[in-house]
N, C-alpha and C positions, 0 to 999 in steps of 0.2 A: 504494500500500500504506500503510495507516494504522499508526502506531506504537502498540503496546499500552501501556496504563498499567500500571505495576507493581501487583500485588495482594498482599494480606496472605498470609503463609505459614501462618496458623492453619488447621487442618483445617476444610474446608467454608466458609471465609470467602472472599467474592469482592469485599470492599471495597477501595478504593484504599489503597495503602500510603503512609504518611507518615513512617515511622520505619525506620531500618536498625539491626538488632541484630548487631553484629560479635562473632564468637566463634571459639574454637578448642578442639579436644579435645587437651590436652597429651600424651595417650598416642599420638595419631596425627599431630599437626601440630607443626612447628617453632614456637617462641614468636612469631615475627613474622608467621606466616600467619594470615589472617583469612577465615573463612567468613561468610556473611551470611544472615540471615532478614529478611524485610520484615514490617512490622506496621502495621495500622490503629490508630487511637486506642483502639478498644475492646480490642484484643488485645495492646497493647504491654506492659502490666504482666504479664499471664499468661505470654507468651513469654519475657519477661525473667526472671521467676521460675523458669521451667522450665530455662533455661540457667544461671541463677545458682546454683541449689542443686547443680548438677553441677560448678560451678567453671569453666564454659565461657565465660560472658559477659565480654567485654572492654570493650565500649562500646555506647552507644545514641546515635545521631546522627539528626537530621532528614534525611529522604531528599533534600531539596533541597540541603542542605549536602554530603552524601555525593556526589551527582551532580556538584556543582561542583568536586569534587576538593580542597576546602579542608581536609578532615580530615587532619592531619599533613602537609599539603602534597603528598599523593600523589593520583594520578589513578586512581580505581577502574576506569576504562575501559581502562587500560593493561594488556595481557596479561602484561607482565613484573612487574607489581605482585603481591606475594604475597597480596593480598586475593582472595577467591573467593566467587562467588555459589552458595548451596546450592540446588539445583534439586529440592527435594521439599517436600511439605507437612508442617508440624509437627503433632505429635499434639495 
């Protein structure tokens, strides 16, 4: 079984993701919880602006750094970590 490459969360985009946009909705999530969208180079700015104008965007990190767990010393692969991958396509 081959491992699938992460793809951009922008609607209709199938490009490889190279950025992680960490966010949360303060009306729904505790301050430390992080949801994530993935972005290719082309859509990083658009998705960041979409989250930013709503006050949701917390951080933008290179995917390789996020996967290595070096962001804040936390491992995003750890299920006890409050970071959470958002499993839907952004508008």
